C-alpha positions in Angstrom: 0.0 0.0 0.0 1.4 3.4 -0.9 2.0 6.1 1.7 -0.7 8.5 0.5 -3.3 5.8 0.5 -2.2 4.6 4.0 -2.5 8.2 5.3 -5.9 8.5 3.8 -7.1 5.4 5.6 -5.5 6.7 8.8 -7.3 10.1 8.6 -10.7 8.5 7.8 -10.2 6.0 10.7 -9.3 8.7 13.2 -12.3 10.8 12.1 -14.7 7.9 12.7 -13.0 7.0 16.0 -13.4 10.6 17.3 -17.0 10.6 16.1 -17.8 7.3 17.9 -16.0 8.6 21.0 -18.1 11.8 21.1 -21.2 9.7 20.6 -20.1 7.4 23.5 -19.4 10.4 25.8 -22.8 12.0 24.9 -24.5 8.7 25.9 -22.6 8.7 29.3 -23.7 12.3 29.9 -27.3 11.5 29.1 -27.2 8.5 31.4 -25.7 10.5 34.3 -27.5 13.9 34.0 -30.9 13.4 32.5 -33.6 14.1 35.2 -36.9 12.4 35.8 -35.7 8.9 36.7 -38.3 7.1 38.7 -35.8 5.4 40.9 -34.3 8.6 42.2 -37.8 10.2 42.6 -38.6 7.2 44.8 -35.4 7.8 46.8 -36.3 11.4 47.5 -39.9 10.5 48.5 -38.5 7.8 50.8 -36.3 10.4 52.6 -39.2 12.8 52.7 -41.5 10.2 54.4 -38.8 9.7 57.1 -38.4 13.4 57.7 -42.1 14.2 57.8 -43.5 14.7 61.3 -43.5 17.1 64.1 -39.7 17.0 64.6 -37.9 17.6 61.4 -34.5 17.5 63.1 -35.2 14.1 64.5 -36.2 12.9 61.0 -33.0 14.2 59.5 -31.0 12.5 62.2 -32.7 9.2 61.5 -31.9 9.5 57.8 -28.3 10.2 58.6 -28.2 7.2 60.8 -29.4 5.0 57.9 -26.9 6.7 55.6 -24.0 6.0 58.0 -24.2 2.4 56.9 -23.4 3.6 53.3 -20.7 6.2 53.7 -20.0 6.3 50.0 -23.3 8.2 49.6 -22.7 11.9 50.6 -26.0 13.6 51.5 -26.7 17.2 52.7 -30.3 17.9 53.8 -32.3 20.9 55.0 -35.9 21.6 55.8 -37.1 25.2 54.9 -40.4 27.0 54.8 -41.8 29.1 52.0 -39.5 32.0 52.9 -36.4 29.8 52.8 -36.1 30.0 56.6 -34.2 26.9 57.9 -36.3 24.7 60.1 -33.8 21.8 60.4 -30.5 20.8 58.9 -28.2 17.7 58.8 -25.1 19.9 58.3 -23.8 23.1 59.7 -23.5 24.8 56.3 -26.5 26.7 54.8 -28.2 25.4 51.6 -26.5 26.5 48.4 -28.0 29.7 47.0 -28.7 27.9 43.7 -30.8 25.4 45.5 -32.8 28.0 47.4 -33.5 30.1 44.3 -35.0 27.2 42.4 -38.7 27.0 42.0 -40.5 25.0 44.8 -43.1 22.3 44.2 -46.7 23.3 44.4 -48.2 20.0 45.4 -47.5 17.8 48.4 -44.9 15.1 47.7 -44.1 16.6 44.3 -40.5 16.1 43.5 -38.3 18.4 41.5 -34.8 17.0 40.7 -31.7 18.0 38.9 -29.0 15.5 37.8 -28.9 11.7 38.6 -28.7 10.6 42.2 -26.9 7.3 41.6 -24.5 8.5 38.9 -21.7 9.6 41.2 -22.0 13.2 39.9 -23.7 16.2 41.6 -27.5 15.8 42.0 -30.2 17.6 44.0 -33.9 17.5 44.7 -36.7 19.5 46.3 -39.7 17.7 47.9 -42.8 19.4 49.4 -43.5 17.8 52.7 -47.0 17.1 54.1 -47.8 19.9 56.5 -50.4 22.7 57.0 -47.9 25.3 55.8 -45.7 24.9 52.8 -42.5 23.1 54.0 -39.8 21.8 51.7 -37.0 19.2 52.0 -33.9 20.2 50.2 -31.5 17.3 49.3 -28.0 17.9 47.9 -25.7 15.1 46.7 -22.3 16.7 45.9 -21.1 13.6 44.1 -18.7 10.8 44.8 -15.3 9.7 43.4 -17.1 7.5 41.0 -17.3 10.4 38.6 -13.6 10.1 38.0 -14.1 6.4 37.2 -16.7 7.3 34.5 -14.2 9.7 33.0 -11.5 7.1 33.1 -13.8 4.6 31.5 -14.5 7.1 28.7 -10.8 7.8 28.1 -10.1 4.0 28.0 -12.9 3.5 25.5 -11.4 6.2 23.2 -7.9 4.8 23.5 -9.1 1.2 22.8 -11.1 2.4 19.8 -8.2 4.2 18.3 -5.8 1.3 19.0 -8.3 -1.2 17.4 -8.5 1.0 14.3 -4.7 1.4 14.0 -4.3 -2.4 14.5 -6.9 -3.0 11.8 -5.1 -0.6 9.5 -1.8 -2.5 10.1 -3.4 -5.8 9.3 -5.1 -4.4 6.2 -1.7 -2.9 5.1 0.0 -6.3 5.5 -2.8 -8.1 3.7 -2.9 -5.6 0.8 0.9 -5.7 0.5 0.9 -9.4 0.2 -1.9 -9.4 -2.4 -0.1 -6.6 -4.3 3.1 -8.7 -4.4 1.1 -11.7 -5.6 -0.6 -9.5 -8.3 2.8 -8.2 -9.5 4.1 -11.7 -9.7 1.1 -13.0 -11.7 1.1 -10.0 -14.1 4.9 -10.4 -14.6 4.4 -14.1 -15.4 1.7 -13.3 -17.9 3.9 -10.6 -19.5 6.7 -13.2 -19.7 4.4 -15.5 -21.7 3.0 -17.8 -19.0 -0.7 -17.5 -19.7 -1.5 -20.2 -17.1 -0.5 -17.9 -14.1 -3.4 -17.4 -11.8 -4.2 -16.0 -8.3 -4.6 -18.5 -5.5 -8.3 -19.0 -4.7 -10.0 -19.7 -1.4 -10.6 -16.2 0.1 -14.2 -15.0 0.2 -13.4 -11.3 0.9 -13.8 -8.5 -1.6 -10.2 -8.7 -2.7 -10.5 -12.5 -3.2 -13.6 -11.9 -5.3 -11.6 -9.5 -7.5 -8.9 -12.1 -7.9 -11.5 -14.6 -9.0 -12.8 -12.1 -11.6 -9.2 -11.5 -12.7 -8.7 -15.3 -13.1 -11.8 -15.5 -15.2 -10.5 -12.6 -17.4 -7.1 -14.4 -17.7 -8.9 -17.6 -18.7 -10.7 -15.7 -21.5 -7.5 -14.0 -22.6 -5.7 -17.3 -22.7 -8.6 -18.8 -24.7 -8.5 -15.9 -27.2 -4.7 -16.1 -27.5 -4.8 -19.9 -28.1 -7.6 -19.3 -30.6 -5.5 -16.7 -32.4 -2.5 -19.0 -32.4 -4.6 -21.8 -33.8 -6.0 -19.5 -36.5 -2.5 -18.3 -37.3 -1.2 -21.9 -37.5 -4.1 -22.8 -39.8 -3.5 -19.8 -42.0 0.2 -20.7 -42.4 -0.7 -24.3 -43.1 -3.3 -23.2 -45.6 -0.9 -20.9 -47.4 1.7 -23.7 -47.5 -1.0 -26.1 -48.9 -2.2 -23.6 -51.4 1.4 -22.8 -52.6 2.0 -26.5 -53.0 -1.3 -27.1 -54.7 -1.1 -24.1 -57.0 2.4 -24.7 -58.2 1.6 -27.7 -60.4 -1.5 -26.3 -62.2 0.3 -23.0 -62.7 3.3 -24.8 -64.2 0.9 -26.8 -66.4 -0.9 -23.5 -67.5 2.4 -21.8 -68.2 3.7 -24.8 -70.2 0.5 -25.1 -72.3 0.4 -21.3 -73.0 4.1 -21.2 -73.9 3.6 -24.2 -76.2 0.7 -22.7 -78.0 2.5 -19.4 -78.3 5.6 -21.0 -79.9 4.2 -23.9 -81.8 0.5 -23.0 -82.2 0.6 -22.3 -85.9 2.3 -25.6 -86.7 0.0 -27.7 -84.4 -2.9 -29.7 -85.7 -6.4 -28.6 -84.7 -7.1 -31.5 -82.4 -3.7 -31.0 -80.7 -4.4 -27.4 -80.1 -7.9 -28.3 -78.8 -6.4 -30.6 -76.2 -4.1 -27.8 -74.9 -7.0 -25.5 -74.7 -9.0 -28.2 -72.7 -6.1 -28.4 -70.2 -6.1 -24.6 -69.8 -9.9 -24.5 -69.4 -9.8 -27.3 -66.8 -7.1 -25.6 -64.8 -8.9 -22.3 -64.9 -12.1 -24.0 -63.7 -10.1 -25.6 -60.9 -8.8 -22.1 -59.8 -12.3 -20.7 -59.9 -13.7 -23.5 -57.7 -10.8 -23.2 -55.3 -11.1 -19.5 -54.8 -14.9 -19.8 -54.5 -14.6 -22.5 -51.8 -11.9 -20.5 -49.9 -14.1 -17.4 -49.8 -17.1 -19.5 -48.7 -15.2 -21.2 -45.9 -14.0 -17.8 -44.6 -17.5 -16.5 -44.9 -19.1 -19.4 -43.0 -16.7 -18.8 -40.0 -18.5 -15.5 -39.3 -20.4 -15.2 -36.0 -23.7 -14.8 -37.6 -23.4 -18.4 -39.0 -21.6 -19.8 -36.0 -24.4 -18.6 -33.8 -27.3 -20.6 -35.3 -30.0 -19.1 -33.1 -31.2 -17.2 -36.2 -32.0 -20.6 -38.0 -35.7 -20.3 -37.2 -36.8 -20.3 -40.8 -38.7 -23.4 -41.9 -37.3 -24.9 -45.1 -38.9 -27.3 -47.5 -36.1 -29.7 -48.2 -38.1 -31.4 -51.0 -38.4 -28.1 -52.9 -34.8 -27.3 -52.5 -33.8 -30.8 -53.8 -36.0 -30.4 -56.8 -34.7 -27.0 -57.6 -31.0 -27.9 -57.2 -31.5 -31.2 -59.1 -33.0 -29.2 -62.0 -30.0 -26.8 -62.0 -27.6 -29.7 -62.0 -29.3 -31.4 -64.9 -29.3 -28.2 -66.9 -25.5 -27.8 -66.2 -24.9 -31.4 -67.2 -26.6 -30.9 -70.6 -23.7 -28.7 -71.6 -21.0 -31.3 -70.6 -19.3 -33.7 -72.9 -20.6 -36.7 -70.8 -23.9 -35.7 -69.2 -24.7 -37.2 -65.8 -28.3 -38.3 -65.1 -29.7 -37.2 -61.7 -32.5 -39.5 -60.3 -34.5 -38.0 -57.4 -36.5 -40.4 -55.3 -38.8 -38.9 -52.6 -40.4 -41.1 -50.0 -44.2 -40.9 -49.8 -43.9 -39.9 -46.2 -42.0 -36.8 -47.2 -45.3 -35.3 -48.4 -46.1 -34.7 -44.7 -42.6 -34.4 -43.1 -40.2 -32.7 -45.4 -39.2 -29.6 -43.4 -36.0 -28.7 -41.5 -34.9 -25.6 -39.6 -32.0 -23.8 -41.3 -30.5 -21.1 -43.5 -31.7 -21.4 -47.1 -28.4 -20.0 -48.5 -26.3 -22.6 -46.6 -28.5 -25.6 -47.4 -28.5 -24.6 -51.1 -24.7 -24.4 -51.1 -24.6 -27.7 -49.3 -26.7 -29.4 -52.0 -24.7 -27.7 -54.7 -21.4 -29.1 -53.3 -22.9 -32.6 -52.8 -24.3 -32.9 -56.3 -21.1 -31.4 -57.9 -18.9 -33.9 -56.1 -21.2 -36.8 -57.0 -21.3 -35.7 -60.7 -17.5 -35.3 -60.7 -17.0 -39.0 -59.7 -20.0 -40.6 -61.4 -19.8 -42.4 -64.7 -23.3 -41.6 -65.8 -25.8 -41.7 -62.9 -26.4 -40.1 -59.6 -29.3 -41.2 -57.3 -30.7 -38.9 -54.6 -33.1 -40.3 -52.0 -34.9 -38.5 -49.2 -36.8 -40.4 -46.4 -38.0 -39.6 -42.9 -36.4 -41.7 -40.1 -37.9 -41.1 -36.6 -37.6 -37.3 -35.9 -35.0 -36.8 -38.7 -34.8 -36.5 -42.5 -32.2 -38.8 -44.2 -30.7 -37.7 -47.5 -28.6 -40.3 -49.4 -26.6 -39.3 -52.5 -25.0 -42.2 -54.5 -23.1 -42.4 -57.8 -21.9 -45.1 -60.1 -18.3 -44.0 -60.2 -15.2 -45.8 -59.0 -15.8 -44.8 -55.3 -13.4 -43.4 -52.8 -10.2 -44.9 -51.5 -9.9 -45.8 -47.8 -7.8 -42.7 -47.2 -10.4 -40.5 -49.0 -13.1 -41.8 -46.8 -11.0 -41.3 -43.6 -10.1 -37.8 -44.6 -13.5 -36.7 -45.7 -14.2 -33.2 -44.3 -10.5 -32.4 -44.0 -8.3 -30.3 -46.2 -5.8 -32.3 -48.1 -2.1 -31.6 -48.8 -2.3 -32.2 -52.6 -4.9 -32.6 -55.3 -6.1 -36.2 -55.6 -5.9 -37.9 -58.9 -8.3 -40.7 -59.7 -7.9 -43.3 -62.4 -11.0 -44.0 -64.4 -12.5 -40.5 -64.2 -13.2 -38.5 -67.4 -10.2 -36.5 -68.6 -11.9 -33.2 -67.8 -12.1 -34.3 -64.1 -8.6 -35.5 -63.2 -8.6 -34.0 -59.7 -10.4 -32.0 -57.1 -9.3 -29.1 -54.9 -7.8 -29.6 -51.4 -10.9 -31.3 -50.1 -12.6 -28.0 -49.6 -15.9 -29.3 -50.9 -16.0 -31.9 -48.2 -15.0 -29.3 -45.6 -17.9 -27.2 -46.7 -20.3 -30.1 -46.5 -19.1 -31.1 -43.0 -19.3 -27.6 -41.7 -22.8 -26.8 -42.9 -24.2 -30.1 -41.7 -22.7 -29.6 -38.2 -24.0 -26.0 -38.1 -27.5 -27.3 -38.6 -27.2 -29.9 -35.8 -27.0 -32.8 -38.3 -24.7 -35.7 -39.0 -23.0 -37.3 -42.0 -21.6 -40.6 -43.1 -19.4 -41.3 -46.2 -18.8 -44.8 -47.6 -18.8 -46.8 -50.9 -21.6 -48.8 -52.3 -21.5 -52.5 -53.0 -19.7 -53.5 -56.2 -22.6 -55.6 -57.5 -25.2 -52.8 -57.1 -26.3 -50.2 -59.6 -24.4 -47.5 -57.6 -21.1 -48.9 -56.4 -19.5 -45.5 -56.1 -19.4 -43.0 -53.2 -22.4 -43.0 -50.9 -23.0 -39.9 -48.8 -25.6 -40.0 -46.1 -26.8 -36.7 -44.5 -29.1 -36.6 -41.5 -31.0 -33.4 -40.4 -33.4 -32.9 -37.5 -36.9 -32.6 -38.8 -38.8 -29.3 -38.2 -41.7 -30.0 -35.8 -44.9 -30.3 -37.9 -47.5 -27.5 -37.5 -44.9 -25.0 -36.1 
């Protein structure tokens, strides 16, 4: 704790200690000086009953006899008439002028008091005695040494209060100094790169609560840093993969263009057409690659990661029909058209809806059909059927199927373009598996599941078999 802060705490503590001390002293004063106490009124009446009679001097002597057994109580008593003429007295001295000048009671046995009789401080009282003429008993208690004890008790209270506050400040200083040293150590460790440094837990005080909040903040910072490191690692790996993957097609493009530029005039028409087909194929590959990369970057945005907005009800049957029609139209322009066969279960007429984003589901179907057409020889079959509370979409082709490694790495980016024997010449490879990454990501965002395998060799569709499962949208909602 710094010196200015410690001095501030000290000034505030002393202020409150003085305030509490004044309050305590005021309470003592109220207890010892406030008149009207029924006990002391009873005491004055008791003395007055003893003094009353024909012989006031004898009554005062009797009271003094009783008081002699309690010498700590000092009592001076006088009996006077209306004109303050002394009728009897227990002491040689005359009554104090202040006592004689005070107003006398009007009623018999009425008591007028000042101060507290049993407080140890000065107290006095006037009682009208029962007689034909107004006669008054004057009682004066000059006080006892107990008054000094009360003052001593008040001083001890103030000293104890200030000592307790100073001791509390000392303990607070030591505690804050220890926590400050721990905080500096933790922050220094974090600055040095140790993101696992944390404050020790277990304290339930305010400072301990702050330390817990700091630990929570440090956990979040560590999570963000790890996430940034992962993203940076993924970015570097992606750049390395892209550099490796683009080098071969770029070399092929450059070779084909240079060959046409140098020997184009001497080439036969068919030979030139083959070179142009290679260039077109590689340009198509670049286009698909860039489109997939942009889409993957786009789908990582929070508005897609937070799927709470997927409250729209989509008709999967209509989407399948629309996308199948687009795929058939695109295949009509190809050298070897692929036939798409759409089979919808009869139960789908009642249960064919899912919750999702129309743009993402359309992109998913586009990628699925595009992959299937790329591997197929001539046919692709699409089946949709309800299973319990889900919709099951199965896409099969009659191509050569996937290798064991291709099935195992479905949904992951590959290091190189895969080449497949038996595929048409215009489809010699695919991008880095980005199509399968897009499929996997969209399915998982919609709470679904996927399974990739190969069909049986003796069946009509022995090629790749992709099974997608989506939670069905509740009917009537």
